[in-house]
N, C-alpha and C positions, 0 to 999 in steps of 0.2 A: 384326488390326485390329478385327474385329468384337468380340472379347473386350475389347480395350482401350476401345472405345467404350461397351460395356455397363458396364464397371467405372467409367469416368468418369461416366456417367449415374447410376449408383448412388450415387457419392460426392456428386454435385450434388444428388440428391434427399434424401440424408441431411442435408447441410448446410442445405438449405432447410427441412427438417422441424425441425431444431434451432434455427433462427433466431428472431429476429434476433440477429446477432453484434455485439459491441462490438470484440473483437479481430479484426483482419484476419489470419487464419492462411492458410497455403498447404497444402492437404491434397490430395495426389496431383495437384498442379498447379492445383487449383481454389482461388480466393480466397474466403474466407468473408464478407468485407465490402469488396468492391472500391470501393464508392462512399462510403466512410467520410468524414464531414465534416472529419476531421482529416488526411485523406490516408492513406498506408499506415501506419496506426496499430495497434499501438504500435512497429512496427519503426523508423519514422522518428524517434521519440523515443529509442529504445534506442541508435541510432547516435551520439547526442550525449553519452551518459554511460557507455557500456559499458566504456570504458577504466579506470574506477575499480574494476571487478570483475576479480579475477585470471583470466587466460585458462585457467589450470588450477586448479580448485578442489580437486584432489587428494583426492577422496573426502569432502569436508566436507559436513555436513548443512545443508539449506536448508528454511526454512518460508516459503511464499508466501501471505501473508494477503490475502484479496480477490483470489484468483488469476484470477477471470473464466474465460476460455477456456484459460488456462494458457500464454500466450506466454512469460512470464518463467520459469515452471517448466521449460519445454522448453529455454530458453536456458541455464539452470543445468546441466541434464543434458549439453548440448553442451559445457559447460566442465568436464566430468568431476566433477560433484558426485556424492556418494554418495546418501544418502537425500534425496529431495525430496518434501515434503508440501505440497499446495496445499489451502487451506481457503477456503470462500466460503459466504455465507448464502443464496445464490440457487441453487436446484436446477437451473435451466435452464443456468446457466453451468457448473455441475459436469458436466452431461451433455455439454456441448460440450467441456469440457476432457478428459474421459475418452475421448471419441471421437477428438479430435485427437491425444492421446498414443498411443492404440492404433494409429492409422494411421501414426504416426511411429516405431512400434516402441520407445517409451520407457517405462521402468518409473517411473512417477510415481504417488504415492498422492494421493487426493483425498478430502476429508471435508467433509460439511455441518456448518458450525460458524460461530458468530459470533466476532468478535474478543474479545468480552467473556468468552468461555468458554475462552480459551487455557490457563487453569490446568489444565483437564481433560486436556490432552495429557501432563502430567507428564514433560515432556522439554524440554531446551534445545537450541538450534540454533546452529551456527557463524555462519550468515548468515540473517537474517530480512529478507524483502522486504515492505515495507509501503507500497505505492504506490497512489495514487488512492483511498484509503479514508477518511482522516481527516475530510474535509469532508462525508462522508456520515453521520457519527456525531453523535448527540445529546449524547454524552458523550466528546468527543475526548481530554481530558487523562486521564480515567480509562483509556481504551484505551492510551495511552502508558505510564501507570504499570503496567498489567497486563503489557504486553510486557516492560518492564524487569524486573519482579519474577519473571516466570514462564518466558519463552521465549528472550530474547536472551542468548546466552552470550558473544558477541564483537561482531559487527558487524550493522548494520541499514542497508539501502538504503531510503531514505524519499523519498516524493514527495507533495506536496499542492498542489492548485490554489491560486493566490494572486491577490489583487486589492489595490488600494491602492498605497502607496508602496513602491518597491524599495530605499529608503535605510534604513540601520541605523546609528544613532549610539550611543555609550556613554551609559549611564544611571547615575544615582546608585543606591546600594543601598537608599536610603530617601528618602521625601519627607514633608514636613510635611502634616498633615491639611488645612491651608488652601490647599495647592497645587492650582491649577486648570489653569494654562497647559500643563503637561506633556502633558495628555490631548488637547490640540488639535494637538500636533505630528504630522505625517504619519508620522514614523519611530518613534513610540511603538508598542509591540506591541499589535496590535488583532485582534479576531475579529469579522467582520461576520456578524450573524445574519440568516438567510434565513427569514422567517416563513412564506412560502407556497412559492414555487417560484423556482428559478434554472435557466435553460436547460431549462425544461419538466420539471424533475426534482424531485419532492417530497422526495427524500432528500438534497438539498443543503442542509445545515443551517448550517454555520459555514465562512466563507471567510476565512482570515487574510491579513494583509500579511506581507511577508518578515520583519520584526522579530518579528511574532507567532509565526511558525513556529519561528524560531531560539530564541526565549525559551521556548516550550513544550518543545522538545527538551532544552534545558539544564535546565529545571525538573524534568523527569522523569529526569534523570541521564545524558543522552547527551552525548557530546563530538563536535562536528562536525569531521570529518577532511577532507572534500572537498565542494565545491559546484559540480559540473561544469556545471550550468545552473541557471537561477533557481529552479526548483521541486524540484530533485533534490539530495539530500544523502546522503553516506556518513557514518555516525556509528558510534562505538564506545561500548560500555557503560563509563561512568565512575562517579564517586561521586555519589550522590544528595544534592542540597542538603538540609539539615536540615529546612527548612520544607515540603518537597514530599511528605511522607508521605501516602498516600491516606487520606481521611477515612472512618472506619468508620461504619456505620449506627448510629443511636441505639439503644441496647439490644442491639446485636449486635457486641461488641468484635471487631475484626480482620476483619470481613467487608465486602467491597465491595458497593456498590449496583449490581447488574448489570441495569440497565434497558436496553431495546432503544433 
């Protein structure tokens, strides 16, 4: 009993030292963020869409972009994934993820890396998890283009915060230059730009409506297979539309503008 108490105290102290946590993980029975403003997050969200991911991933490779404390990385290992690599641009989150994976006895790789640098991985993955990242990016469409070009081999599990209308209506392939009214429709694809802060977070840059999310995915060459809840999509790699090739830097043919 004494040893168990000391072990739990050590876990509690380490969790506190690594905090604050955004993922509420359970490590040796200790919750990392029990008072999360979204509840038991992200477990409560995972319950609503986990059925679109195979229960047995049969050794398939997974890349978890913006892995945070590694909740989804661990869930993929529980579903028999082979190689699981989590990347994040925040060193604190990676320290949390490594600690949580070690305590769970799971072999998960973690690497400090921006989504804009995924070409450096020089590898493609059967499943890419890209959840809760897009609205934190100054260059969201560039990120989707890079994922399509460099790391998505088959499927991507995607999630993005949304605001605005939930309706999506068919649009014409082209509109006359004198057209104004289409842009006032709530179901037209939109990205709301956050100049300062949203939810006290200075990294919340662009928040799309539902039509905007789906249009961006299609524009980057992804085909929507499932939409189990408003913000979550399972997509597969399809054919890229002709006009959606990434724009090269002037004077640097074929190179992307990798700004933070």
